[in-house]
C-alpha positions as CSV (number, residue, x, y, z in Angstrom):
1,M,7.0,19.3,47.4
2,P,3.7,17.8,48.1
3,H,0.8,19.9,49.4
4,G,0.7,20.3,53.1
5,S,-2.9,21.1,53.6
6,S,-5.9,19.0,52.7
7,Q,-8.3,21.9,52.8
8,H,-11.0,20.1,54.9
9,P,-13.7,22.6,55.9
10,T,-13.4,23.0,59.6
11,P,-16.2,22.1,62.0
12,F,-14.3,23.5,64.9
13,S,-15.2,27.2,64.8
14,S,-18.2,28.6,66.7
15,P,-18.8,32.2,65.7
16,G,-21.1,34.0,68.1
17,R,-20.8,31.4,70.8
18,R,-18.3,30.9,73.7
19,P,-14.6,31.2,72.9
20,H,-13.0,28.1,71.4
21,R,-11.2,26.2,74.2
22,V,-7.6,25.3,73.6
23,A,-5.6,23.1,75.9
24,V,-1.8,22.8,75.6
25,I,0.0,19.8,77.2
26,V,3.3,20.9,78.7
27,D,5.3,17.7,79.3
28,E,8.7,17.2,80.9
29,G,11.5,18.5,78.6
30,I,9.1,20.3,76.3
31,N,10.4,23.0,74.0
32,P,9.5,26.4,75.3
33,F,9.3,28.0,71.9
34,E,6.3,25.9,70.8
35,V,4.6,26.6,74.1
36,A,5.2,30.3,73.6
37,V,3.7,30.1,70.0
38,A,0.6,28.4,71.2
39,T,0.3,31.0,74.0
40,E,0.8,33.9,71.6
41,L,-1.7,32.7,69.1
42,F,-4.4,31.2,71.3
43,G,-3.9,32.8,74.7
44,L,-3.4,36.5,74.4
45,P,-6.2,39.1,74.1
46,R,-6.5,40.9,70.7
47,P,-8.0,44.3,71.6
48,E,-6.9,45.6,68.2
49,L,-9.5,43.4,66.5
50,G,-12.3,45.3,68.2
51,L,-14.2,42.1,69.3
52,S,-16.3,41.9,72.4
53,S,-15.1,38.4,73.3
54,P,-11.8,36.6,72.8
55,L,-11.2,34.3,69.9
56,Y,-9.8,31.5,72.1
57,E,-9.6,30.5,75.7
58,L,-6.2,28.9,76.5
59,T,-5.4,26.4,79.3
60,L,-1.9,25.1,80.0
61,C,-1.9,21.6,81.5
62,T,0.8,19.4,82.9
63,P,1.0,15.7,83.9
64,T,2.7,16.6,87.2
65,P,2.4,19.7,89.5
66,E,5.8,21.0,88.3
67,V,7.4,20.5,84.9
68,R,10.9,21.4,83.8
69,M,11.1,22.4,80.2
70,N,14.0,21.7,77.8
71,H,17.4,21.9,79.4
72,G,15.8,23.2,82.6
73,F,15.6,26.8,81.3
74,F,12.0,27.1,82.6
75,T,9.9,25.4,85.2
76,L,6.1,25.5,85.0
77,S,3.9,25.0,88.0
78,G,0.5,26.2,89.2
79,V,-1.4,25.2,86.0
80,A,-4.2,22.7,85.3
81,G,-3.8,19.0,85.3
82,L,-4.4,16.7,82.3
83,D,-8.1,16.5,83.0
84,A,-8.3,19.9,81.3
85,V,-8.0,18.2,77.9
86,D,-11.5,16.7,78.5
87,T,-13.3,20.0,77.9
88,A,-11.0,21.4,75.2
89,D,-12.2,21.9,71.6
90,T,-8.5,21.8,70.4
91,L,-5.6,20.0,72.1
92,V,-2.1,21.3,71.2
93,V,0.9,19.0,71.8
94,P,4.3,20.8,71.5
95,G,7.6,19.0,70.7
96,R,10.6,18.0,72.7
97,P,14.1,17.0,71.6
98,D,14.3,13.5,73.3
99,N,12.1,11.7,70.8
100,V,13.5,8.3,71.5
101,V,12.2,8.4,75.1
102,P,8.5,7.4,75.1
103,R,5.9,9.9,76.4
104,G,4.2,9.1,79.7
105,E,1.1,6.9,79.5
106,D,-0.9,9.7,81.1
107,V,0.0,12.1,78.3
108,L,-0.8,9.4,75.6
109,D,-4.1,8.6,77.3
110,A,-5.0,12.3,77.2
111,V,-4.3,12.4,73.5
112,R,-6.4,9.3,72.9
113,R,-9.3,10.5,74.9
114,T,-9.3,13.8,73.1
115,H,-9.2,12.1,69.7
116,A,-11.9,9.6,70.7
117,R,-14.5,12.3,71.4
118,G,-13.8,14.1,68.1
119,A,-11.9,17.2,69.3
120,R,-9.2,18.7,67.1
121,I,-5.6,17.7,67.9
122,V,-2.6,19.8,66.8
123,S,1.1,18.9,67.1
124,L,3.9,21.4,66.9
125,C,7.4,20.4,65.7
126,T,8.2,16.9,67.2
127,G,4.9,16.8,69.1
128,S,3.9,14.5,66.2
129,F,5.9,11.8,67.9
130,A,3.5,11.9,70.8
131,L,0.5,11.7,68.4
132,A,2.1,8.7,66.6
133,E,2.8,7.0,69.9
134,A,-0.9,7.4,70.9
135,G,-1.9,5.8,67.6
136,V,-3.9,8.7,66.2
137,L,-1.7,9.1,63.1
138,D,-1.7,5.5,61.9
139,G,-2.5,5.4,58.2
140,R,-2.7,9.2,58.0
141,R,-0.5,11.9,56.6
142,A,1.7,13.9,59.0
143,T,4.9,15.9,59.2
144,T,7.5,16.7,61.8
145,H,10.9,18.5,62.1
146,W,13.1,17.5,59.1
147,L,15.9,16.7,61.5
148,W,14.0,13.8,63.0
149,A,12.2,12.6,59.9
150,D,14.3,9.4,59.5
151,L,13.8,8.6,63.2
152,F,10.1,9.2,62.9
153,R,9.8,6.8,59.9
154,K,11.8,4.2,61.8
155,L,9.7,4.4,65.0
156,H,6.3,5.0,63.3
157,P,6.2,3.2,59.9
158,K,2.4,3.2,59.8
159,V,2.3,7.0,59.5
160,L,2.5,8.6,56.0
161,L,5.2,11.1,56.7
162,E,5.5,14.2,54.5
163,P,8.8,15.8,55.6
164,D,9.0,18.6,53.1
165,V,6.0,20.6,54.0
166,L,5.3,23.2,56.7
167,F,2.2,21.5,58.0
168,V,-0.3,18.8,57.1
169,D,-4.1,19.2,57.7
170,E,-5.9,15.9,58.1
171,G,-9.1,17.5,59.3
172,D,-9.3,16.6,63.0
173,V,-5.5,16.1,63.3
174,L,-3.0,18.7,62.2
175,T,0.8,18.5,62.4
176,A,3.4,21.2,62.0
177,A,7.0,20.8,60.9
178,G,10.0,22.2,62.8
179,S,9.9,25.2,65.1
180,A,8.7,28.3,63.2
181,A,6.3,26.2,61.2
182,A,4.2,26.3,64.4
183,L,3.4,29.9,63.5
184,D,2.4,28.9,60.0
185,L,0.0,26.2,61.2
186,G,-1.3,28.4,64.0
187,L,-2.2,31.2,61.6
188,Y,-3.8,28.7,59.3
189,I,-6.0,27.5,62.1
190,V,-7.0,31.0,63.0
191,R,-7.8,31.5,59.3
192,R,-9.9,28.4,59.2
193,D,-11.7,29.2,62.4
194,H,-12.3,32.9,62.0
195,G,-11.5,34.0,58.4
196,A,-8.8,35.8,56.5
197,E,-9.5,39.2,58.0
198,I,-8.8,38.1,61.5
199,A,-5.9,35.8,60.5
200,N,-4.1,38.6,58.7
201,A,-4.7,41.1,61.5
202,V,-3.1,38.6,63.9
203,S,-0.2,38.0,61.5
204,R,0.4,41.7,61.2
205,R,0.5,41.9,65.0
206,L,3.1,39.1,65.0
207,V,5.1,40.7,62.2
208,F,5.0,37.3,60.5
209,A,3.8,36.4,57.0
210,A,0.3,35.1,57.0
211,H,1.4,32.6,54.4
212,R,4.8,31.1,53.5
213,D,4.8,29.2,50.3
214,G,6.3,25.7,50.7
215,G,4.1,23.3,48.8
216,Q,1.0,23.7,50.9
217,R,-2.5,24.6,49.6
218,Q,-2.9,26.8,52.6
219,F,-5.8,29.0,52.0
220,V,-4.8,32.2,53.9
221,E,-4.5,35.7,52.6
222,R,-1.1,35.9,51.2
223,P,1.4,38.7,51.1
224,V,4.4,38.4,48.6
225,P,5.8,34.9,49.5
226,D,9.2,34.4,50.9
227,V,11.1,32.5,48.1
228,P,14.6,31.1,48.0
229,D,15.4,33.1,44.8
230,E,14.1,36.6,44.8
231,S,13.8,36.7,41.0
232,L,10.0,36.2,41.1
233,A,9.3,38.6,44.0
234,P,8.9,41.7,41.8
235,L,6.6,39.9,39.4
236,L,4.5,38.6,42.3
237,A,4.2,42.1,43.8
238,W,3.2,43.6,40.4
239,A,0.6,40.9,39.8
240,G,-0.7,41.1,43.4
241,E,-1.6,44.7,42.8
242,R,-3.6,43.8,39.7
243,I,-5.1,40.5,40.7
244,G,-8.6,41.7,39.9
245,E,-7.7,42.5,36.4
246,P,-7.9,39.8,33.6
247,L,-4.2,38.8,33.9
248,T,-3.1,35.7,32.1
249,V,0.0,33.6,32.3
250,A,1.1,35.2,29.0
251,D,0.8,38.6,30.7
252,L,3.0,37.4,33.6
253,A,5.6,36.0,31.2
254,T,5.7,39.3,29.2
255,R,6.1,41.3,32.4
256,A,9.0,39.0,33.5
257,A,10.5,39.1,30.0
258,V,10.6,35.3,29.7
259,S,8.7,32.7,27.7
260,P,5.7,31.0,29.4
261,A,7.7,27.8,29.6
262,T,10.5,29.5,31.5
263,L,8.0,31.2,33.8
264,H,6.4,27.8,34.5
265,R,9.8,26.3,35.4
266,R,10.6,29.2,37.7
267,F,7.2,28.9,39.5
268,R,7.7,25.2,39.9
269,A,11.3,25.6,41.2
270,Q,10.6,28.5,43.6
271,L,6.9,28.1,44.7
272,D,6.2,24.5,43.8
273,T,3.1,25.6,41.9
274,T,2.2,26.8,38.4
275,P,1.6,30.4,37.4
276,L,-2.1,29.6,36.7
277,A,-2.6,27.9,40.0
278,W,-0.9,30.9,41.8
279,L,-3.2,33.4,40.0
280,T,-6.3,31.3,40.9
281,G,-5.3,31.0,44.5
282,E,-4.7,34.8,44.8
283,R,-8.1,35.5,43.2
284,V,-10.0,33.1,45.4
285,A,-8.3,34.7,48.5
286,L,-9.4,38.1,47.3
287,A,-12.9,36.8,46.7
288,C,-13.0,35.5,50.3
289,R,-11.9,38.9,51.7
290,L,-14.6,40.6,49.7
291,I,-17.3,38.2,51.1
292,E,-15.9,38.6,54.6
293,R,-16.2,42.4,54.3
294,G,-19.9,42.1,53.4
295,E,-20.1,42.1,49.6
296,E,-23.2,39.9,48.8
297,R,-23.4,40.3,45.0
298,L,-21.5,37.3,43.6
299,D,-21.1,38.9,40.2
300,I,-19.4,41.9,41.8
301,V,-17.2,39.6,43.9
302,A,-16.3,37.5,40.8
303,R,-15.5,40.6,38.7
304,R,-13.4,42.4,41.4
305,S,-11.5,39.3,42.2
306,G,-10.7,38.5,38.6
307,L,-12.7,35.2,38.6
308,G,-15.0,36.6,36.0
309,T,-18.3,34.9,36.5
310,A,-20.4,33.9,39.5
311,A,-20.4,30.3,38.3
312,N,-16.6,30.3,38.2
313,L,-16.5,31.9,41.7
314,R,-18.7,29.1,43.1
315,A,-16.6,26.4,41.5
316,R,-13.3,27.8,42.6
317,L,-14.4,28.6,46.1
318,R,-15.8,25.2,46.7
319,R,-12.7,23.5,45.3
320,E,-10.4,25.6,47.5
321,T,-12.4,25.8,50.7
322,G,-15.0,23.1,50.5
323,L,-17.7,25.7,51.0
324,S,-20.2,27.4,48.7
325,P,-20.2,31.3,48.7
326,S,-23.4,31.3,50.9
327,D,-21.9,28.8,53.3
328,Y,-18.6,30.8,53.4
329,R,-20.6,34.0,54.0
330,R,-22.5,32.5,56.9
331,R,-19.3,31.2,58.5
332,F,-17.0,34.2,58.0
333,G,-19.1,37.1,56.8
334,P,-20.0,40.1,59.0
335,A,-23.3,38.5,60.1
336,S,-21.3,35.6,61.7
337,G,-19.4,37.9,64.1
338,E,-18.1,41.4,64.4
339,A,-16.1,43.3,61.9
340,V,-12.3,43.6,62.3
341,R,-11.0,47.1,62.8
342,T,-8.2,48.0,60.4
């Protein structure tokens, strides 16, 4: 499958300043699951992180004073109107099942206004239909729930749909695939805004994997990935405990008792990556954690993460995150905020 994340360095985090403002549009017939995901990730306090201020400030907003969610299971009232999107740093648009029915012009206008002033826009599940209707996805990559992929292509042929990924990051516009992929994208956003330490603390609280392999170049601290065939799981666990050592693809093949060619085919089939790319990704993730925890000596970070040299560390980190080690440290290191309690 194609990669689902473009790895743009995010301009949307503001360490040491006010909480990042997130607005969620709750439209008529909206799916309550995606609203709950946005509330859980961006609206709840995180006292276990030991931070003096919240990571995000969440506002639910509706086009009418009272909105009935999907099948009338819930009714939402007493929240902000759509003018709340005008002060949001990030706008979240959840999905709904009736994707043939156009969104209201007031909702589409709110999306367009948000996009025009440069704020980040996030769609969850079929919320991508609203973004496409508003015209903010024309000529750009996006994803949606696989069940509605054909309909999406028919209604919005100008959008470059990638139906096989968990999410797509186009920098200022991010789209998640069906249902639970909202959690994948949400944790990815937390990671991009606040670093791997905080993202993985949040994922542990949710009892949800911080990364699920599915073709994306998501740069999040990764536990052993969920894979369709468990034959690689023991190998990944073994390698993950030794990622700082000078492991090679040949070492992985020997451990798995297969040839390097067979190992390559298994990685491609199960993780849609190569053994070398997996090793490199794990090493860069470890290097990021070391930097976030305060290690300033690049040679030490390179050696402990298995990247070998400071020069290789710089090259790999910039390739994966778009940031130099010094820029990454300023954004996510201890000096940019407060340490996470573990």
